[in-house]
N, C-alpha and C positions, 0 to 999 in steps of 0.2 A: 466776373472776376477781373482783376486788374491785369493790364498788359505789362506791368512792371516785372522784370526778370527776378527770380528768386535770389540770384547772386547779388543783385542790387540791395535787396532787403537784408540779406546777410551782412553786407558791408555797412549798411546803416546801423544794424545792431552791434556790430563789432566796434563801431565808433561811439555810439551813444550808451550802450549797455542798459537801456531802459526796459522796464516791463512791457511798455507799449510796443517798442520795436521788436521784442522777442515774440509778442503776441501776433504782430503782423507777419513775422517769419513763419510761425506755426500755422497760421491761417492759410498762407500762400503755399506752404509745403504740402499741406493736406490735399490741396486742389491741383497740384502740379504733377507732371510726369517726372520721375526721378530716375536717374541712371543707377543700375546696380550690376554687380558681378553675379549673374545667375548661375546656380548649380542645379544639377538634375535636368529633367526635360519637361517641356510644356508644348502643347499643340492645341489647335482649334478643332472643335467638333464640327459637323456639317451645319449646325445652327450658329456657328461663330463664337461659341462659348469656349473659354480657356479650360483645358484639361491637363492634369499633370500625372506623372507616374507615381506620385506619392513621395518622391524624393526631391521635389523642386524646393529651392531655397535661395537665400541671398547671402553672398559672401560677407565675411566679417573682418574686423580689424581689432587689434588690441592696442593700437597707437595711443601714446600718451601715458595712460595710467594702468595699462595692462588688463583693463576690463573689456570683455568682448561686446562689440556693438556691430550692427549692420553697417556696412560701408556703402555710402550713397553719394551721388553726384548731382548737384543742382544743375538745372538748365542743360540737359544732355547735348543738344545741338551745339551750343557755345562751348561746352566742355570738350567735345570732339575737335572742334576747330582750334581751341587754345592748347589742349594738352594731349590730344590723340586718343586712341581707343583704350581707355582704362576700364571700361565696362562693356557688357554685351547684351543688356536688356534694359527696358524701362517699365516701371510700374508706377501706379499712382502713389502719392505720399500716404494716402489713407490706407492702402493695402500694406505698405511698409510698416506703418504704425501697428496694424493688426498682427503682422508677422513678429514684430519685436515684442508685443504684449504676450503672444502665445508661446514664445520660446523661453523656457525657464533659465537658460544659460545666457541669455542676451540681456545686456544692461541698457539698451537703447539704440540710438542711431547716430552715427557720425556723418554729418553732411558736409561735403566739400564744395566750395564755390567754384564756378566755372570761369571766373575772371580774375580772381586774386587768391593768394595763399591764405585763405580763411576757411576754417572749419568750425561748425557749431554742433553742439551735442544736444540731442533730445533724449534726456534720461528716462529710465523706466518709470519713475513716478509721474512724469509729465505725460508719457505715452498712455499710461493707465487712465489718467484724468481726462485726456482728450477722447478716450474711447469709452468713457463711462456710459452705460446704457441709457437710452432715452425711453420715455414712456411708449413710444411708437415702435420700438425695436423688438423683434421676436427673440426671446431668450434661447440660448443654446444652439443657435444656428451655426452649422459647420461651414467653415470657409473652404474654398476650393484649394487653397495652398496648404491647409493644415493637415498634417499627417495623422493626427489623433482623432 
């Protein structure tokens, strides 16, 4: 994966608004650690696997249009330096996509840049298309964070 910060790719897309720049953003988002406001509790078992109490989740926002989305922060280390502690956990973008897809009340993810006042939305239809099952994926696998 590229060493390019996610916030740089966000700035590129904010400037160009091309499908290619948005695709680069989505690809890097999936592979990046993203800051979130975690709710509930999580811990590691003796094998190092993450375990939750069934109430673990990601905080949301209705900023902009009133639709509920997961609130996320690109490039957590840079975000901490530039804006202070706005989040308390980090998860992979892939896991955040899975969380957004599983929550019927969630309309997607609002990703804030760590370097500029830029936010990009990953809407629910995009989330679903990114997570469309592949032929190698086992159907019905329960995720560690999913309460259902």
